[in-house]
C-alpha positions in Angstrom: -14.0 -17.1 -16.9 -16.1 -18.8 -14.2 -18.5 -16.4 -12.4 -17.2 -17.4 -8.9 -13.8 -15.9 -9.8 -15.3 -12.5 -9.8 -16.9 -13.0 -6.4 -13.7 -14.3 -4.9 -11.8 -11.3 -6.4 -14.4 -8.9 -5.0 -14.4 -10.5 -1.5 -10.6 -10.6 -1.3 -10.4 -7.0 -2.4 -12.8 -5.9 0.3 -10.5 -7.3 2.9 -7.5 -6.0 1.1 -9.0 -2.5 1.1 -9.5 -2.5 4.8 -5.9 -3.8 5.4 -4.4 -1.3 3.0 -6.2 1.6 4.6 -5.1 0.7 8.2 -1.7 -0.9 7.7 -0.6 -2.0 4.2 0.3 -5.1 2.2 -3.4 -5.9 1.4 -2.1 -6.3 -2.2 -0.6 -9.6 -1.2 -4.2 -10.9 -0.9 -5.3 -9.6 -4.3 -2.1 -10.6 -6.1 -2.4 -14.1 -4.6 -6.0 -14.4 -5.8 -5.1 -13.3 -9.3 -2.0 -15.4 -9.7 -2.7 -18.6 -7.7 -6.5 -18.9 -7.9 -7.3 -17.3 -11.2 -4.0 -17.9 -12.9 -3.0 -14.5 -14.3 0.7 -14.0 -15.1 2.6 -12.0 -12.5 3.1 -8.9 -14.6 -0.6 -8.8 -15.6 -1.7 -9.4 -12.0 0.6 -6.5 -10.9 -1.1 -4.2 -13.4 -4.7 -5.3 -12.8 -4.6 -4.7 -9.0 -3.9 -1.0 -9.6 -7.4 -0.3 -10.6 -8.8 -1.6 -7.4 -6.1 0.2 -5.4 -7.2 3.5 -7.0 -10.8 2.7 -6.0 -9.7 2.1 -2.5 -8.0 5.5 -2.3 -11.1 7.2 -3.6 -13.2 5.5 -1.0 -10.9 6.3 1.9 -9.2 9.6 1.1 -12.2 11.9 1.6 -12.6 10.7 5.2 -8.9 11.4 6.0 -9.1 14.8 4.4 -12.3 15.7 6.3 -10.8 14.6 9.6 -7.6 16.7 9.1 -5.2 13.8 8.8 -3.8 15.1 5.5 -2.3 18.6 5.4 -1.1 19.9 2.1 1.3 22.5 3.5 3.0 19.9 5.7 3.0 16.9 3.3 3.5 18.3 -0.2 7.3 17.7 -0.4 7.0 14.1 0.7 4.1 13.4 -1.6 6.0 14.9 -4.6 9.1 12.9 -3.8 7.2 9.6 -3.6 5.2 10.4 -6.8 8.4 11.0 -8.8 9.9 7.7 -7.5 6.6 5.9 -8.4 6.6 7.2 -11.9 10.1 5.9 -12.5 9.1 2.6 -11.0 6.0 2.3 -13.1 7.9 2.6 -16.4 10.5 0.2 -15.1 7.8 -2.4 -14.3 6.7 -2.5 -17.9 10.1 -3.8 -19.0 11.7 -5.6 -16.0 10.7 -8.6 -14.0 9.9 -7.9 -10.3 11.3 -11.2 -9.0 14.7 -9.6 -8.0 13.0 -6.9 -6.0 10.7 -9.4 -4.3 13.8 -11.5 -3.4 15.6 -8.5 -1.8 12.7 -6.9 0.0 11.4 -10.1 1.6 14.3 -9.9 4.0 13.3 -6.3 4.8 10.0 -7.6 6.2 11.9 -9.5 8.9 13.7 -6.3 9.9 10.5 -4.3 10.0 8.7 -6.9 12.1 11.5 -6.6 14.7 11.1 -2.8 14.7 7.3 -3.1 15.0 7.6 -5.4 17.9 10.3 -3.7 19.9 9.7 0.0 19.3 6.0 0.1 20.1 6.0 3.6 21.6 7.2 5.1 18.4 4.2 3.6 16.6 1.6 5.0 19.1 2.9 8.5 19.5 1.4 11.7 18.1 2.7 13.4 15.0 5.7 15.5 16.0 7.6 18.4 14.5 11.1 17.0 15.2 12.1 14.2 12.8 14.3 11.3 13.7 16.1 11.5 10.3 17.5 14.5 8.4 15.0 16.0 5.9 17.1 15.2 2.8 17.4 11.6 3.8 13.6 11.3 4.4 13.0 12.8 0.9 15.4 10.2 -0.6 13.7 7.4 1.3 10.3 8.5 0.0 11.7 8.5 -3.5 12.9 4.9 -3.1 9.6 3.8 -1.5 7.8 5.5 -4.4 9.9 3.6 -6.9 9.1 0.3 -5.2 5.4 1.2 -5.1 5.4 2.0 -8.8 7.4 -1.1 -9.6 5.8 -3.8 -7.5 3.1 -2.2 -5.3 2.8 -5.2 -2.9 4.2 -4.2 0.5 4.7 -0.6 -0.4 2.3 0.5 2.4 4.4 -1.3 5.0 7.6 0.3 3.8 5.9 3.7 3.6 4.6 3.5 7.2 8.1 2.6 8.5 9.7 5.6 6.8 6.8 7.9 7.8 6.3 6.9 11.4 9.9 6.0 12.4 11.7 8.6 10.2 9.4 11.5 9.7 7.6 11.1 13.1 4.0 10.9 11.9 1.5 9.0 13.9 0.0 5.9 12.3 -3.3 7.6 11.3 -1.7 10.7 9.8 0.8 8.4 8.0 -2.1 6.4 6.6 -3.7 9.5 5.2 -0.4 10.6 3.6 0.0 7.2 2.1 -3.4 7.4 0.5 -2.6 10.9 -0.9 0.6 9.5 -2.5 -1.1 6.4 -3.9 -4.0 8.5 -5.3 -1.5 10.6 -7.3 0.7 7.9 -8.9 -1.8 5.1 -9.4 -3.7 6.7 -12.3 -0.4 7.1 -14.1 0.3 3.4 -13.5 -3.2 2.5 -14.8 -2.6 4.5 -18.0 0.8 3.0 -18.6 -0.2 -0.6 -18.0 -3.4 -0.2 -20.0 -1.4 1.2 -22.9 0.7 -2.0 -22.8 -2.4 -4.2 -22.6 -1.6 -5.6 -19.2 -4.9 -4.9 -17.3 -7.6 -7.5 -17.1 -10.5 -5.1 -17.0 -13.4 -7.4 -16.0 -11.5 -8.6 -12.9 -10.3 -5.1 -12.2 -13.9 -3.8 -12.1 -14.9 -6.6 -9.6 -11.9 -5.8 -7.4 -12.6 -2.1 -7.5 -16.0 -2.6 -5.9 -14.5 -4.6 -3.1 -11.6 -2.2 -2.5 -13.9 0.9 -2.6 -16.1 -0.6 0.2 -13.0 -1.8 2.1 -11.4 1.6 1.9 -14.4 3.4 3.2 -14.8 0.9 6.1 -11.1 1.2 7.0 -11.1 5.0 6.8 -14.1 5.3 9.0 -12.5 3.0 11.7 -9.1 4.8 11.5 -10.5 8.3 11.9 -13.2 7.6 14.5 -12.1 4.8 16.8 -10.2 6.2 19.9 -7.7 3.3 19.7 -7.3 3.2 16.0 -3.5 3.6 16.1 -3.3 0.7 18.6 -5.3 -1.7 16.4 -3.5 -0.5 13.2 -0.2 -1.4 14.9 -1.5 -4.8 15.8 -2.8 -5.3 12.3 0.6 -4.2 10.9 2.3 -6.9 13.0 -0.1 -9.5 11.7 0.4 -8.4 8.1 4.2 -8.5 8.5 4.1 -12.1 9.9 1.8 -13.1 7.0 4.1 -11.4 4.5 7.2 -13.2 5.9 5.4 -16.6 5.7 4.2 -15.8 2.2 7.7 -14.7 1.0 9.7 -17.5 2.4 7.1 -20.3 2.0 5.3 -19.4 -1.2 2.2 -21.3 -2.3 2.8 -24.0 -4.9 
């Protein structure tokens, strides 16, 4: 494999790590690099990116924990629900094509873009005790988002933020910390399952891990220290959604 592929993978992963920490859908960058630049099959690309994603969580999670944006007593039920869903999605991904899910969920990006543009106050509020949706429904939604994350991964951060911010009434930064905690729990399981089935390209995975680790640390530092982090995270989320819609409806040849 040409040496420049590893540099492209690492550079793209650094950007993806920052985007994943602040908003989500950074995996669209890494998947595009693996499939359209390097030429990996979709299932192998979907498995390979998980190693870098785990590195990103390890780079970002300590900062969110230190700053108090993850609280085990408050978050444990949601984390558990998403992890169970993700495990189911991981085992499904080994046997089933993800094309159907991608076809369905690309229309969800349009709906979420509308919510992100026209419900700005909800995205910039502080974490509240009163939830917009009943607790059982939120748990079910986390289960479904977890399943999608285990199955496809690309875009799961965006779906997660919508459920967490608009449904469970977290602010964007606390929601980002909770997302990292969930991903950190189920991604090692995904790596083990995909590795067992020989789907991970380990040399590319290592190069991407370096980029995502650095990107995760940079994104976490900005999210937890900048006074307008939620404002800029919301702006980045809108940009990511627009890019996701373009990518979904007008794919690269």
